[in-house]
C-alpha positions as CSV (number, residue, x, y, z in Angstrom):
1,X,-5.6,11.3,-2.8
2,X,-4.5,13.6,0.0
3,X,-1.6,13.9,2.3
4,X,-1.6,12.1,5.7
5,X,-2.2,15.5,7.4
6,X,-5.4,16.1,5.5
7,X,-6.9,12.8,4.7
8,X,-9.5,12.6,1.9
9,X,-12.4,10.3,2.7
10,X,-12.8,9.1,-0.9
11,X,-9.5,8.4,-2.6
12,X,-7.4,7.8,0.4
13,X,-8.6,4.7,2.2
14,X,-7.0,2.1,4.5
15,X,-5.3,-0.9,3.1
16,X,-7.0,-4.2,3.7
17,X,-5.5,-5.9,6.8
18,X,-6.5,-9.4,5.9
19,X,-4.3,-9.3,2.8
20,X,-1.3,-9.3,5.1
21,X,-2.8,-11.5,7.7
22,X,-2.0,-9.0,10.5
23,X,-4.1,-7.0,12.9
24,X,-4.5,-3.4,11.8
25,X,-5.0,-0.5,14.1
26,X,-7.0,2.4,12.6
27,X,-6.0,6.0,13.2
28,X,-9.2,7.9,12.6
29,X,-8.6,11.4,11.4
30,X,-11.4,13.8,10.4
31,X,-12.9,12.6,7.2
32,X,-10.9,9.4,6.6
33,X,-8.3,7.1,8.0
34,X,-4.9,5.6,7.7
35,X,-4.1,2.1,8.5
36,X,-0.7,1.3,10.2
37,X,0.3,-2.1,9.0
38,X,3.2,-4.2,10.2
39,X,4.9,-5.7,7.2
40,X,6.9,-8.9,7.3
41,X,10.0,-8.2,5.3
42,X,12.5,-5.3,5.3
43,X,10.2,-3.1,7.4
44,X,9.9,-3.0,11.2
45,X,7.7,0.1,11.8
46,X,4.1,0.4,10.9
47,X,3.3,2.0,7.6
48,X,0.6,4.3,6.5
49,X,-1.0,3.4,3.2
50,X,-2.6,5.8,0.8
51,X,-4.7,5.2,-2.3
52,X,-4.8,6.9,-5.6
53,X,-6.3,5.3,-8.7
54,X,-4.2,7.2,-11.2
55,X,-0.9,6.5,-9.5
56,X,-1.7,2.8,-8.9
57,X,-2.5,2.5,-12.7
58,X,0.8,4.1,-13.6
59,X,2.7,1.8,-11.3
60,X,1.0,-1.3,-12.7
61,X,1.6,-0.2,-16.2
62,X,5.4,0.0,-15.4
63,X,5.5,-3.0,-13.2
64,X,3.3,-5.6,-14.8
65,X,5.7,-6.6,-17.6
66,X,8.3,-7.3,-14.9
67,X,5.8,-9.4,-12.9
68,X,4.9,-11.4,-15.9
69,X,8.6,-12.0,-16.7
70,X,9.1,-13.3,-13.2
71,X,6.2,-15.8,-13.7
72,X,3.8,-13.8,-11.4
73,X,0.2,-12.9,-12.3
74,X,0.1,-9.1,-12.2
75,X,-3.5,-9.3,-11.0
76,X,-2.3,-11.3,-7.9
77,X,0.4,-8.7,-7.0
78,X,-0.9,-5.8,-4.9
79,X,1.1,-2.6,-5.1
80,X,0.8,-0.5,-1.9
81,X,1.6,3.2,-1.8
82,X,3.2,4.2,1.5
83,X,2.8,7.8,2.5
84,X,6.3,8.3,3.8
85,X,8.9,10.8,2.6
86,X,11.7,8.4,3.5
87,X,13.1,6.4,0.7
88,X,12.1,2.7,1.0
89,X,10.6,-0.2,-0.8
90,X,9.9,-3.7,0.5
91,X,7.8,-6.8,0.0
92,X,5.6,-8.5,2.6
93,X,3.6,-11.7,3.1
94,X,2.1,-13.0,-0.1
95,X,2.6,-10.9,-3.2
96,X,2.6,-7.4,-1.7
97,X,4.9,-4.7,-2.9
98,X,5.3,-1.6,-0.9
99,X,6.7,1.6,-2.4
100,X,7.3,4.7,-0.3
101,X,6.3,8.0,-1.9
102,X,9.7,9.3,-0.9
103,X,11.4,6.6,-3.1
104,X,9.2,7.3,-6.1
105,X,9.8,11.0,-6.2
106,X,13.6,10.5,-5.9
107,X,13.7,8.3,-9.0
108,X,14.9,10.4,-11.9
109,X,13.4,8.2,-14.7
110,X,10.8,5.6,-15.1
111,X,13.5,3.1,-15.8
112,X,15.1,3.7,-12.4
113,X,11.7,3.0,-10.6
114,X,11.1,-0.1,-12.8
115,X,14.6,-1.3,-11.8
116,X,13.8,-1.0,-8.1
117,X,10.5,-2.8,-8.7
118,X,12.3,-5.5,-10.5
119,X,14.7,-5.9,-7.6
120,X,11.8,-6.2,-5.1
121,X,10.2,-8.7,-7.5
122,X,13.4,-10.7,-7.2
123,X,12.8,-10.9,-3.4
124,X,9.1,-11.8,-4.0
125,X,9.6,-14.5,-6.6
126,X,12.7,-15.8,-4.8
127,X,10.7,-16.6,-1.7
128,X,13.0,-14.4,0.4
129,X,10.2,-13.5,2.8
130,X,9.9,-17.1,3.8
131,X,13.7,-17.6,3.9
132,X,14.2,-14.6,6.1
133,X,13.4,-16.9,9.1
134,X,16.3,-19.1,8.0
135,X,18.7,-16.2,8.2
136,X,17.5,-15.4,11.7
137,X,18.0,-19.0,12.7
138,X,21.6,-18.9,11.3
139,X,22.4,-15.8,13.2
140,X,20.9,-17.2,16.4
141,X,22.9,-20.4,15.9
142,X,26.1,-18.4,15.6
143,X,25.2,-16.4,18.7
144,X,24.6,-19.6,20.8
145,X,27.7,-21.3,19.4
146,X,29.9,-18.4,20.3
147,X,28.4,-18.2,23.8
148,X,28.8,-21.9,24.2
149,X,32.5,-21.7,23.3
150,X,32.8,-18.9,25.9
151,X,31.4,-21.2,28.6
152,X,33.7,-24.0,27.5
153,X,36.7,-21.6,27.8
154,X,35.6,-20.5,31.2
155,X,35.2,-24.1,32.4
156,X,38.7,-24.8,31.0
157,X,40.2,-22.0,33.2
158,X,40.6,-19.3,30.5
159,X,38.4,-16.4,31.8
160,X,39.9,-13.9,29.4
161,X,39.1,-16.0,26.4
162,X,35.7,-16.7,27.7
163,X,34.9,-13.1,28.2
164,X,36.1,-12.2,24.7
165,X,34.0,-14.9,23.1
166,X,30.9,-14.0,25.0
167,X,31.4,-10.3,24.4
168,X,31.8,-11.0,20.6
169,X,28.8,-13.3,20.3
170,X,26.5,-10.5,19.1
171,X,29.1,-9.3,16.6
172,X,29.5,-12.7,15.0
173,X,25.8,-13.2,14.9
174,X,25.5,-9.8,13.1
175,X,28.1,-10.9,10.6
176,X,26.2,-14.1,9.9
177,X,23.0,-12.1,9.3
178,X,24.8,-9.7,7.1
179,X,26.2,-12.5,5.0
180,X,22.7,-13.9,4.6
181,X,21.3,-10.5,3.6
182,X,24.1,-9.9,1.1
183,X,23.3,-13.2,-0.5
184,X,19.7,-12.4,-0.9
185,X,20.4,-8.9,-2.2
186,X,22.8,-10.2,-4.8
187,X,20.2,-12.8,-5.8
188,X,17.5,-10.2,-6.2
189,X,19.9,-8.0,-8.3
190,X,20.6,-10.9,-10.7
191,X,16.9,-11.8,-10.8
192,X,16.0,-8.2,-11.6
193,X,18.4,-8.1,-14.6
194,X,16.9,-11.4,-15.8
195,X,13.3,-10.2,-15.5
196,X,14.0,-6.8,-17.1
197,X,15.8,-8.4,-20.1
198,X,13.0,-10.9,-20.6
199,X,10.5,-8.0,-20.5
200,X,12.5,-6.1,-23.1
201,X,13.4,-3.4,-20.6
202,X,16.8,-1.9,-19.9
203,X,18.4,-2.7,-16.5
204,X,20.5,0.5,-16.7
205,X,18.0,2.3,-14.4
206,X,18.7,-0.1,-11.5
207,X,22.4,0.4,-11.9
208,X,22.0,4.2,-12.1
209,X,19.7,4.2,-9.1
210,X,22.2,2.4,-6.9
211,X,25.1,4.4,-8.3
212,X,23.3,7.7,-7.4
213,X,23.3,6.6,-3.8
214,X,26.7,4.9,-3.6
215,X,27.7,7.2,-0.8
216,X,25.0,5.6,1.5
217,X,27.5,2.9,2.5
218,X,29.6,5.4,4.4
219,X,26.7,6.7,6.5
220,X,25.7,5.4,9.9
221,X,22.3,3.7,10.1
222,X,20.9,6.8,11.7
223,X,21.6,8.8,8.6
224,X,20.9,6.3,5.9
225,X,17.7,6.0,3.9
226,X,15.7,3.0,5.2
227,X,16.0,1.4,1.8
228,X,19.8,1.2,2.0
229,X,19.7,-0.1,5.6
230,X,17.7,-3.0,4.4
231,X,19.5,-3.2,1.0
232,X,23.1,-2.4,1.9
233,X,25.3,-1.1,-0.9
234,X,28.9,-1.9,-1.7
235,X,31.0,-0.8,-4.6
236,X,31.6,-4.5,-5.4
237,X,27.8,-5.1,-5.6
238,X,27.2,-2.1,-7.8
239,X,30.1,-3.0,-10.2
240,X,29.0,-6.6,-10.4
241,X,25.5,-5.5,-11.2
242,X,26.8,-3.1,-13.8
243,X,28.9,-5.7,-15.6
244,X,25.9,-8.2,-15.8
245,X,23.4,-5.4,-16.9
246,X,25.7,-4.0,-19.6
247,X,25.9,-7.4,-21.2
248,X,22.2,-7.5,-21.9
249,X,20.7,-6.8,-25.3
250,X,18.3,-4.1,-24.1
251,X,20.8,-2.2,-21.9
252,X,20.9,0.8,-24.2
253,X,17.1,1.1,-24.6
254,X,15.6,4.4,-23.3
255,X,12.3,5.3,-21.8
256,X,9.5,6.1,-24.2
257,X,8.2,9.7,-24.2
258,X,4.8,8.3,-22.9
259,X,6.6,6.6,-20.0
260,X,8.5,9.7,-19.1
261,X,5.3,11.8,-19.2
262,X,3.5,9.3,-16.9
263,X,6.4,9.3,-14.5
264,X,6.5,13.1,-14.3
265,X,2.8,13.3,-13.7
266,X,3.0,10.7,-10.9
267,X,5.9,12.5,-9.2
268,X,4.3,15.9,-9.5
269,X,1.0,14.6,-8.1
270,X,2.8,12.9,-5.1
271,X,4.8,16.0,-4.3
272,X,1.7,18.1,-4.5
273,X,-0.2,15.9,-2.1
274,X,2.6,15.0,0.3
275,X,4.3,18.5,0.6
276,X,2.8,21.7,2.0
277,X,1.2,23.9,-0.7
278,X,3.9,26.6,-0.4
279,X,6.5,24.0,-1.1
280,X,4.6,23.0,-4.2
281,X,4.4,26.6,-5.4
282,X,8.2,26.7,-5.1
283,X,8.7,23.4,-6.8
284,X,6.3,24.2,-9.6
285,X,6.3,28.0,-10.1
286,X,3.8,29.8,-12.4
287,X,6.6,30.1,-15.0
288,X,6.4,26.3,-15.5
289,X,3.5,25.8,-17.8
290,X,4.0,22.0,-18.3
291,X,1.0,19.8,-17.6
292,X,2.6,18.1,-14.5
293,X,3.4,21.6,-13.0
294,X,-0.1,22.9,-13.6
295,X,-1.6,19.7,-12.2
296,X,0.5,20.0,-9.1
297,X,-0.5,23.7,-8.6
298,X,-4.2,22.8,-9.0
299,X,-3.8,20.2,-6.2
300,X,-1.9,22.7,-4.1
301,X,-4.6,25.3,-4.5
302,X,-7.2,22.7,-3.5
303,X,-5.3,21.8,-0.4
304,X,-4.6,25.4,0.4
305,X,-8.4,26.1,0.3
306,X,-8.0,28.4,-2.7
307,X,-11.0,26.7,-4.2
308,X,-11.8,29.0,-7.1
309,X,-8.2,29.1,-8.2
310,X,-8.1,25.3,-8.0
311,X,-11.3,25.0,-10.0
312,X,-10.2,27.5,-12.7
313,X,-6.9,25.7,-13.2
314,X,-8.5,22.2,-13.2
315,X,-11.1,23.4,-15.7
316,X,-8.3,24.7,-17.9
317,X,-6.6,21.3,-17.8
318,X,-10.0,19.6,-18.6
319,X,-10.4,21.8,-21.6
320,X,-7.2,20.2,-22.9
321,X,-8.0,16.7,-21.7
322,X,-11.8,16.4,-21.4
323,X,-11.6,12.6,-21.2
324,X,-9.1,12.4,-18.3
325,X,-11.0,10.7,-15.4
326,X,-8.5,11.8,-12.8
327,X,-8.9,15.5,-13.6
328,X,-12.7,15.0,-13.2
329,X,-11.9,13.2,-9.9
330,X,-9.8,16.2,-8.7
331,X,-12.6,18.6,-9.6
332,X,-15.1,16.5,-7.7
333,X,-12.7,16.2,-4.8
334,X,-12.2,20.0,-4.7
335,X,-15.9,20.7,-4.6
336,X,-16.8,17.9,-2.1
337,X,-14.2,19.1,0.4
338,X,-15.7,22.6,0.6
339,X,-19.2,21.2,1.3
340,X,-20.6,21.2,-2.2
341,X,-21.5,17.6,-2.8
342,X,-24.3,18.4,-5.3
343,X,-21.8,20.3,-7.5
344,X,-19.2,17.5,-7.0
345,X,-21.6,14.8,-8.2
346,X,-21.4,15.5,-12.0
347,X,-17.6,15.6,-11.9
348,X,-17.5,12.2,-10.0
349,X,-20.1,10.8,-12.3
350,X,-18.0,11.8,-15.3
351,X,-14.9,10.2,-13.8
352,X,-16.8,6.9,-13.4
353,X,-18.1,7.1,-17.0
354,X,-14.5,7.4,-18.2
355,X,-13.1,4.7,-15.9
356,X,-16.0,2.4,-14.8
357,X,-13.7,-0.3,-13.5
358,X,-12.0,1.9,-10.9
359,X,-13.5,1.1,-7.5
360,X,-12.3,4.3,-5.8
361,X,-13.9,6.5,-8.4
362,X,-17.3,4.7,-7.9
363,X,-16.9,5.2,-4.1
364,X,-16.3,8.9,-4.7
365,X,-19.6,9.1,-6.5
366,X,-21.4,7.1,-3.9
367,X,-20.1,9.3,-1.2
368,X,-21.1,12.5,-3.0
369,X,-24.6,11.1,-3.5
370,X,-24.8,10.1,0.2
371,X,-23.6,13.5,1.3
372,X,-26.3,15.3,-0.7
373,X,-28.8,14.1,2.0
374,X,-31.4,13.5,-0.6
375,X,-33.6,10.5,0.1
376,X,-34.2,10.0,-3.6
377,X,-30.5,9.5,-4.2
378,X,-29.9,7.0,-1.4
379,X,-30.6,3.9,-3.6
380,X,-28.0,5.0,-6.2
381,X,-25.5,5.8,-3.5
382,X,-25.9,2.2,-2.2
383,X,-25.6,0.9,-5.7
384,X,-22.4,2.8,-6.5
385,X,-20.8,1.8,-3.2
386,X,-21.8,-1.9,-3.7
387,X,-20.3,-1.8,-7.2
388,X,-17.1,-0.4,-5.7
389,X,-17.0,-3.2,-3.0
390,X,-17.7,-5.9,-5.6
391,X,-14.3,-5.0,-7.1
392,X,-12.5,-4.4,-3.7
393,X,-14.5,-6.2,-1.1
394,X,-11.9,-5.7,1.6
395,X,-12.0,-1.9,1.6
396,X,-13.1,-0.9,5.1
397,X,-14.1,2.7,4.2
398,X,-16.5,1.4,1.6
399,X,-18.3,-0.7,4.2
400,X,-18.4,2.3,6.5
401,X,-20.1,4.4,3.8
402,X,-22.5,1.5,3.1
403,X,-23.4,1.3,6.8
404,X,-24.2,5.0,6.9
405,X,-26.3,4.7,3.7
406,X,-28.3,1.8,5.1
407,X,-28.8,3.6,8.4
408,X,-30.3,6.6,6.5
409,X,-32.6,4.2,4.6
410,X,-33.8,2.8,7.9
411,X,-32.4,-0.7,7.2
412,X,-30.8,-1.3,10.6
413,X,-29.9,-4.9,9.9
414,X,-28.1,-4.2,6.7
415,X,-26.3,-1.2,8.4
416,X,-25.0,-3.5,11.2
417,X,-23.9,-6.1,8.7
418,X,-22.0,-3.5,6.8
419,X,-20.4,-2.4,10.0
420,X,-19.4,-6.0,10.7
421,X,-17.9,-6.2,7.2
422,X,-15.9,-3.0,7.9
423,X,-14.4,-4.4,11.2
424,X,-13.8,-7.8,9.6
425,X,-11.8,-6.1,6.8
426,X,-9.8,-4.3,9.4
427,X,-9.0,-7.5,11.2
428,X,-10.9,-6.4,14.3
429,X,-12.5,-9.7,15.1
430,X,-14.2,-8.8,18.4
431,X,-16.0,-5.7,16.9
432,X,-16.9,-7.6,13.8
433,X,-18.5,-10.4,15.8
434,X,-20.5,-7.9,17.9
435,X,-22.0,-6.1,14.9
436,X,-22.6,-9.4,13.1
437,X,-24.6,-10.7,16.1
438,X,-26.7,-7.5,16.1
439,X,-27.2,-7.8,12.4
440,X,-28.5,-11.4,12.8
441,X,-31.1,-10.3,15.2
442,X,-32.5,-7.7,12.7
443,X,-32.2,-9.6,9.4
444,X,-34.6,-12.2,8.1
445,X,-33.5,-15.7,9.2
446,X,-31.9,-17.8,6.5
447,X,-31.6,-14.8,4.1
448,X,-28.2,-14.5,2.3
449,X,-27.4,-11.5,4.5
450,X,-28.3,-13.3,7.7
451,X,-26.1,-16.2,6.7
452,X,-23.2,-13.9,5.9
453,X,-23.5,-12.4,9.4
454,X,-23.5,-15.9,10.8
455,X,-20.3,-16.7,8.8
456,X,-18.6,-13.5,10.2
457,X,-19.5,-14.6,13.8
458,X,-18.1,-18.1,13.2
459,X,-14.7,-16.8,11.9
460,X,-14.4,-14.0,14.5
461,X,-13.4,-16.0,17.6
462,X,-16.8,-16.6,19.0
463,X,-17.0,-17.5,22.7
464,X,-18.9,-20.6,24.0
465,X,-22.0,-18.5,24.7
466,X,-22.0,-17.2,21.1
467,X,-21.8,-20.8,19.8
468,X,-24.5,-22.0,22.1
469,X,-26.8,-19.2,21.0
470,X,-26.1,-20.1,17.3
471,X,-26.6,-23.8,18.0
472,X,-29.9,-23.1,19.9
473,X,-31.4,-21.6,16.8
474,X,-30.0,-24.2,14.4
475,X,-27.3,-22.0,12.8
476,X,-24.6,-24.5,13.6
477,X,-24.5,-28.1,14.9
478,X,-25.3,-28.6,18.5
479,X,-22.2,-28.9,20.6
480,X,-21.4,-32.4,21.7
481,X,-21.9,-33.0,25.4
482,X,-19.0,-34.7,27.0
483,X,-19.6,-37.3,29.7
């Protein structure tokens, strides 16, 4: 993983647009890309998604018991990491949970973060995304009703009353919307306590998290964290949550040492990647010899182009934890970024051996093999990237790498098909169709790849000429001629 200002082409990749059912614009930056995605709930501005196998694993380890308690399949819930220092969390269409890096690093304990996740799970399981439209309708109805009363007052010869009603229509609509929001927030609070207790987890962290930011309610929207604009706090809400939470059997349970260690590692890693290296040196000085601090400094050295210092510190950490796939990933990343893909290959290969089911780690290895520019390693590069995509078929960057690999192998049809898959994953229907049409002209007719290209054309808004061309060769039924 890297920060948005220095994007890594292996472990930081765009989020799949089709998961959210929205069109995604890609902001291409040097070696990689970020995907701004418009979410459907509690988030208006586009978001920039980042990827990190280790952090995603930690988040799922914390969150999956809550998802199961809510009756959700953890494998069906996608946790998205948003590269934003503002404090926010929200859910979007389907079972998608978004967590800002700024929120994660501000949670003091694993239990606080799990509490926030449980609250957002309450929105998800409660269908609040769908019901949000009902709240908007109620607010609009209040607005129209107030405006209508103003018109009636005007017709009755009361211009002052009419003006007052019409002027206040927006205010009353906002009150209606706020009431709807408060109801949903209270419902999510109560659901969170229920899920946490069912999972055998204390709900104290959620209370503490809200209590830490109780002062947010006195700030204007311009000064509040985004999370508390969308999740407005009141003293009554916090106290009501505290009373219910304190009645639960697991309220006094504390985080395990293992959970605390994981949380510290995650926070240190995020801070090291999201902040400037000098800030990391200040946050984690040499006097701090803990594992998270040394890990953060190794990342900072890598990002600061102090490659040898980064490698020495990473090797020292590996001497202590030789079976840690994420340390091997960091070593490979450090070597790759300074143009040493052949040296990076063994480190990435070891990370895959230690965690073979992690698609991003396989993509790292495939990319290193591809970058070595060795024809004898192209077949394995294709194999590793394919294995990564078999786990995450909607990863656009994987398809981009595969397109490059097939181009180097001289397989133009497969390269164009991979480019079509890349654009299809990004929701770019027009570009996907163009590449799929090119792929069809180069692939063996009726081969599985040719048929896949045809499928992409058919679901990418083909125009009448495209359909006639497909029908003419028997790919689809002939269009019916109207009399």
